[in-house]
C-alpha positions as CSV (number, residue, x, y, z in Angstrom):
1,M,117.3,187.5,27.7
2,G,114.4,189.5,26.5
3,R,115.2,188.6,22.9
4,I,115.2,184.9,23.8
5,F,111.8,185.3,25.5
6,E,110.4,187.0,22.4
7,V,111.6,184.2,20.1
8,R,110.1,181.6,22.4
9,K,106.8,183.5,22.6
10,S,106.7,183.8,18.8
11,A,107.3,180.0,18.4
12,M,104.6,179.3,21.0
13,F,102.0,181.5,19.2
14,A,102.9,179.8,15.9
15,R,102.2,176.4,17.4
16,W,98.9,177.6,18.7
17,D,98.0,179.1,15.4
18,K,98.8,175.8,13.6
19,M,96.8,173.8,16.2
20,A,93.8,176.1,15.8
21,K,94.0,175.8,12.0
22,N,94.2,172.0,12.3
23,F,91.2,171.9,14.6
24,T,89.2,174.1,12.2
25,R,90.2,172.0,9.2
26,I,89.2,168.7,10.9
27,G,85.9,170.2,12.2
28,K,85.0,171.0,8.6
29,E,86.0,167.5,7.4
30,I,83.8,166.1,10.2
31,A,80.8,168.2,9.1
32,I,81.2,167.1,5.5
33,A,81.6,163.4,6.4
34,V,78.6,163.4,8.8
35,K,76.3,165.1,6.3
36,A,77.5,162.7,3.5
37,A,77.2,159.4,5.4
38,G,75.9,159.9,9.0
39,P,77.5,160.1,12.5
40,D,78.4,156.4,12.9
41,P,82.1,155.9,12.2
42,E,81.6,152.1,11.7
43,N,79.6,152.9,8.6
44,N,81.4,156.0,7.6
45,P,85.1,155.6,6.4
46,A,85.5,159.4,6.0
47,L,84.5,160.0,9.6
48,R,86.9,157.3,10.8
49,R,89.6,159.1,9.0
50,C,88.6,162.3,10.8
51,Y,88.9,160.5,14.2
52,L,92.4,159.3,13.3
53,N,93.6,162.7,12.2
54,A,92.0,164.4,15.2
55,K,94.0,162.1,17.4
56,A,97.2,162.7,15.5
57,C,97.0,166.5,16.1
58,N,95.8,166.2,19.7
59,M,92.3,167.5,19.1
60,P,90.3,166.8,22.3
61,K,87.7,164.1,22.1
62,D,85.0,166.4,23.4
63,R,85.7,168.8,20.5
64,V,85.4,166.0,18.0
65,E,82.1,164.9,19.6
66,A,80.8,168.5,19.6
67,A,81.7,168.8,15.9
68,I,79.7,165.7,15.1
69,K,76.7,167.0,17.0
70,R,76.8,170.3,15.2
71,A,77.0,168.6,11.9
72,M,73.8,166.7,12.8
73,G,72.0,169.9,13.5
74,K,69.7,171.7,11.0
75,D,71.4,175.1,11.4
76,T,75.0,174.0,10.7
77,S,76.9,175.4,7.7
78,N,76.8,173.4,4.5
79,Y,80.4,173.3,3.3
80,E,81.1,172.9,-0.4
81,E,84.5,171.3,-1.3
82,I,86.1,173.2,-4.2
83,M,89.7,172.8,-5.6
84,Y,91.5,175.7,-7.1
85,E,94.5,175.4,-9.4
86,G,97.3,177.9,-10.2
87,Y,101.0,178.7,-10.4
88,A,103.3,180.1,-7.8
89,P,106.4,182.1,-8.8
90,H,108.9,180.2,-11.0
91,G,106.4,177.9,-12.5
92,V,105.6,175.8,-9.4
93,A,102.2,174.1,-9.8
94,V,99.8,174.6,-6.8
95,L,96.5,172.8,-5.9
96,V,94.3,174.4,-3.2
97,E,91.6,172.3,-1.5
98,T,88.9,174.4,0.2
99,A,85.8,173.8,2.2
100,T,83.5,176.8,2.1
101,D,80.0,178.1,2.8
102,N,80.7,181.1,0.6
103,P,82.4,180.3,-2.7
104,T,82.4,183.9,-3.9
105,R,84.4,184.9,-0.9
106,T,86.7,182.0,-1.2
107,V,87.7,182.4,-4.8
108,A,88.3,186.1,-4.3
109,N,90.6,185.3,-1.4
110,V,92.5,182.6,-3.2
111,R,93.0,184.8,-6.2
112,M,94.3,187.6,-3.9
113,H,96.8,185.3,-2.3
114,F,98.1,184.2,-5.8
115,T,98.3,187.7,-7.0
116,K,100.1,189.1,-4.0
117,G,102.5,186.1,-4.0
118,H,103.4,186.9,-7.7
119,G,101.6,183.8,-8.9
120,S,98.4,183.3,-10.9
121,L,95.1,181.5,-10.4
122,G,94.4,179.1,-13.2
123,T,91.4,177.3,-14.7
124,T,90.1,173.9,-13.8
125,G,92.4,171.2,-15.2
126,S,95.3,173.6,-15.8
127,V,97.4,172.0,-13.0
128,A,95.8,168.9,-11.6
129,F,96.9,166.8,-14.6
130,G,100.4,166.9,-13.2
131,F,99.3,165.3,-9.9
132,T,97.9,161.9,-8.9
133,H,95.1,161.7,-6.3
134,M,96.2,159.2,-3.6
135,A,95.3,158.0,-0.1
136,E,98.3,158.2,2.3
137,F,98.6,156.3,5.6
138,K,101.3,157.0,8.2
139,I,102.1,154.1,10.5
140,K,104.5,153.5,13.4
141,K,107.7,151.8,12.3
142,E,108.3,150.0,15.6
143,G,107.7,146.3,15.3
144,I,107.0,146.5,11.5
145,D,108.9,144.6,8.8
146,A,108.4,146.9,5.9
147,D,109.2,144.2,3.3
148,E,106.7,141.8,4.8
149,L,104.1,144.5,5.1
150,E,104.5,145.4,1.4
151,L,103.8,141.8,0.4
152,D,100.8,141.7,2.6
153,L,99.3,144.8,1.2
154,I,99.8,144.4,-2.5
155,D,96.4,142.8,-2.9
156,F,94.7,145.8,-1.2
157,G,95.8,148.4,-3.6
158,L,99.3,149.3,-2.3
159,E,101.2,151.5,-4.8
160,E,104.0,153.0,-2.8
161,I,105.7,152.3,0.5
162,G,108.5,154.3,2.1
163,E,109.7,156.2,5.2
164,N,109.5,159.9,6.0
165,A,111.9,162.1,7.9
166,E,110.1,161.4,11.2
167,G,110.8,157.7,10.9
168,Q,107.2,156.8,10.1
169,I,106.3,154.3,7.4
170,I,104.3,155.9,4.5
171,I,101.8,153.8,2.5
172,R,100.1,155.2,-0.6
173,T,97.3,153.8,-2.7
174,A,94.9,155.1,-5.3
175,F,92.4,157.4,-3.5
176,N,89.5,155.1,-4.4
177,E,91.2,152.2,-2.7
178,Y,91.2,154.1,0.7
179,G,88.5,151.9,2.2
180,N,90.2,148.6,1.2
181,M,93.6,149.7,2.6
182,S,92.1,151.1,5.7
183,K,90.3,147.8,6.5
184,A,93.4,145.7,5.6
185,L,95.5,147.7,8.1
186,E,92.8,147.4,10.7
187,D,92.5,143.6,10.2
188,K,96.3,143.2,10.4
189,K,96.3,145.2,13.7
190,V,98.6,147.8,12.2
191,E,98.5,151.1,14.2
192,V,97.7,154.0,11.8
193,I,98.9,157.4,13.0
194,S,97.0,159.4,10.3
195,A,95.3,158.9,7.0
196,E,94.8,161.6,4.3
197,L,93.7,162.0,0.8
198,T,96.6,163.8,-1.0
199,W,97.8,164.9,-4.4
200,V,101.3,163.6,-5.4
201,P,103.1,165.5,-8.1
202,A,104.4,163.4,-11.1
203,N,107.5,165.7,-11.4
204,T,109.0,168.3,-9.0
205,I,110.8,171.6,-9.6
206,E,114.1,172.4,-7.8
207,L,114.7,176.1,-7.0
208,N,117.4,178.0,-5.2
209,E,116.8,179.1,-1.6
210,E,115.5,182.6,-2.4
211,Q,113.1,181.3,-5.1
212,S,111.9,178.5,-2.8
213,N,111.1,181.0,0.0
214,E,109.0,183.0,-2.5
215,V,107.0,179.9,-3.3
216,L,106.7,178.8,0.3
217,K,105.5,182.2,1.4
218,L,102.6,182.0,-1.0
219,V,101.8,178.5,0.2
220,D,101.9,179.6,3.8
221,N,99.5,182.5,3.1
222,L,97.1,180.2,1.3
223,E,97.2,177.7,4.2
224,Q,96.4,180.4,6.7
225,D,93.2,181.3,4.9
226,E,90.1,180.2,6.9
227,D,88.5,178.5,3.9
228,V,91.6,176.5,2.8
229,Q,91.9,172.9,3.9
230,K,95.2,171.8,2.3
231,V,97.7,173.1,-0.3
232,F,99.8,170.8,-2.5
233,H,102.6,171.8,-4.8
234,N,105.5,170.4,-6.9
235,L,108.4,172.3,-5.4
236,K,111.1,169.8,-4.6
């Protein structure tokens, strides 16, 4: 009985850690969006995306509003967005998106994670060429005819449409078409669960379970770093 309790407690703390990390990530995204284009979501597509993603991960509305107010203040941190590129074990390509107020600290930490994970931090352009920068929308499948939706969205930059393991419809477009697609979905009254800018690998690498776990351990350590926003890789 005690063992079961320990397992459940561990899972609960893991969920809390993930939630806290998501709240921190979205808070930084809000700060960057507000400083770039102001606090009005009607005129700030990036901030509207933050609202969507905050709702998707159950971030309380008052925390979102508090993050916006902090971003409008003079004493708030100025976050710089920096992407690092490198290789995990077994040749898996990795992209690391960060938002930091101390790039010296961040690059040192990212390099440490790669080194400890038996990978290597690369130079700018060494990995990104194998990925495509895209906007990705997740929408509810209920009441949606995917074939009809595909035809409706072709003129708004649609490049890919499919379904994920959670039964959600995934829509992808070139990242610079984000605004057009977002408005099209809004005009068509399609409920968007979340919207992200993502990096999609052109090719993937398939490894055995032991090798995959080595790669995923490095990815997890990177994701836990306070300055890291997202990690992308080409592990199948």
